[in-house]
N, C-alpha and C positions, 0 to 999 in steps of 0.2 A: 491270853484269855484263860480264865479259870473255869473249871467244870465241877459240878457236884459229884460226889461219889455215886455210882450207879444206883445203889439201893435208895439213897436219899432222893435222887432224881426221879425214881419211879414213884416214890411217895408223893412228890410234888405233882406228878401227872395224874394221880389217882383221886383227885378231888371229885371228878365226875366218875360215877360207877360205870363200868362197862358191862351192860346187861346183855344177856342172850337175846338174839332177835326173837321177837314174839312169834314170828311165823315158824320158828324151829321148836317152839314149846308144844309138847304133845297135847296139853290140856287146851291150848288155844286152837290147835287143829281140830280137836274134838268138838269145841264149841262152834266152829265153822260148820262141821258136819251137822250138829244139832240145829243150827239156824237153817241150813238148806233143806234138811229133811222136814223141819217144822213147817216151812213154807209149803212144801208139797203135801204134807199131811192136812193142813188147813184147807188147801185147795180141793183135796179129794174127799175129805170126810166131814167138813163143816159147811154150813150154809154160806153162799156167796154174799148174801145181804142180811142185815138185821141181827147179826150175832156178834156182840162185842168181843167174844172169846177169841175170834180170829185175830183181831188187832192186838189183843193182850198177849196171845201166845207168840205171835211173830215179833212183837216189840220186846218181850222178855228174852226171847232167843237172841235177838240182835243186841240187846243191852248187855247180855253176858259176854258176847264176843267183843263188842266195842269197848267195854270197860277194861277188858284185859289189854287191848291194844293201848289205850290211853294210860293205863296203870304201868305197864312195862316201859313205855316211853318216858313217862314222868319219873319213873324210878331212877333214871340217870342222875337226877338232881335231888329227888325227895323220896326216901324210903317210906316216910309217913304217908305220902299221897299214894304211893304204889299199894301199900297195905290197905288203905281205905278203898281204893277203886277195885282192887281184886275181891275185897269182901262185898262190894256192891255187885260185882259180877256173879259171885256165889249166890247172893240174894236173888238175883234175876233167874238164875238157874233153878233154884229151889221153887220159885214161883211157877216156872214152867213145868217142873216135875209135878207140882200139885195139879196143874191143869190136865196133864196126861192121866194122873191117877183118878181125877174126877171123871174124865171121859170113860175110863175103864169101868168104874163103879156104876155110873148112871146108865151105861149101855148094857150092863149085865155081862161084860167080858171077863176073861180070866187074867188075873195078874200072876204071871209065872213066878214060881219059887224054885228052889233047888230040887224039889220033888217032880217038877214037870219034865217030861222026856226031852224037851228041846232047850231047856234052860242052860245047861252046861255048854252046848255048842254055840248058843247065842252069846253067852258071856265070853267065851274064848274068842269069838269073832270080833266082838266089840273091843276087847282088850288089845287085840293084835292090830286092828286097823284104825288109823287116825285120819285118813284123807277121805273127802267126800266121794271121790270117784269109786271107792270100794263099796259104797252103799247105794249110790244112785241107780245102778242097774236093777235093784230090787224095789226101789221106791214106788214104782207104779204097779208092782205085783203083790206086795204085802197086803194082807187083810188088815183091818183096823186093829185087831188084837195083836198081830205080829208087829205092826208099826209102833203101837204104844209100848209094848214090852221092850222093843229095841231101843226106843228113845228113853224110856225110864232107866234102862241099863246104862246107856251112854251118860245120862245125867248123873247117876250115882258114881260111875267111874271117874268122870270129869271132876265132880265135887271132891272126891277123895284125893285126886292128883293135886288139885288146887290147895287143899288143906296141907298136904306135905310141902308144897312150895312155900306157902305162907309161914310154916314153922321155920323153914330155912331163912326166910326174910327177917322174921322176928329175932332169931338168934343172931343174924348178922347185924341187925340194928342195935341190939343190946351190946354187942362186942365192938362195933365200929362207929355207932352213932349215925346221925344224919349228915347232911352236907356241911352244916356249921362246924360239927366236930371234925369232919374230914378236912375242911379248909384250915381249921386251927392246927390240926396235925401236920398238914402240908407246910404251913408257914413256920411252925415250930421246927419241923425237920429241915427246912431250908436254912433257917437261922443257925441251927446247930451245925449244919454242914459248913456254913460260912465261918463260924467260930472255930471249928476244927481246922479248916483250911488256913485261917489266919494264924492259929497257934503253930501249925506245921511250918508255915512260911517264916514265922518269927524264929523258930528253932533253927531252920535252915540258914536264916540270915546270920544268927549268932555263930553258927558253925563256920560260915564263910568268912565272917570277920576274924574268927580265931585262926583260920587257915591263912588269911592275908597277913596277920601279925606274925605267924610262924615263918612265912616266906620272907617277910621283911627282915626278920631276925637272922635268918640264914644268909640273906643277901649282905647284911651288915657284917656278919662274921667273915664272909668271903672277902670283903673289902679290906678288913683289918689284917687278914692273913697275907694279903698281897703286899 
């Protein structure tokens, strides 16, 4: 049985990309936080009936999270689809951010900036914590202003993280192409490896033939001397 050289074997296996698990991505974890907190926010601060904003905010938060899941999974075979779905996720996140900004402005609340005494501590907390359990203990204690500013900060941070990830994907796509290019590279690599193996076997075969001829000649010489 013949085997491909290790490097060429690996190229043949790399047709399907090996993506990071979406649950390990910090920006996914933060969108899960945003979704869970948004559900609580709507329940606490918006009317139970007759306000379409509730459905819009919950759906935008869910869409952001779910499109990341679908995008990362589809990215195993299609970088193009991954880029598209992650941009859809960003769009949903931006829509949700607008809703929180509208809530702050229409209720006469304060949108915290870096001059606000609590801004830096909130920013530090949101940057450091990616899991919902870190935020849920406060979810029923925050005022509407605290809630909105925390969610706005999370939305900004998550969007920035996704932008960085998308730049990596775009660079990878330019350098490696999509699945068609990877399949072509894998087939080409396999054929090249087979050609190299065949040439090596031919060379070894010629060397063995020469060695057989040499041994035959020595054997004949030995018979003549006898």
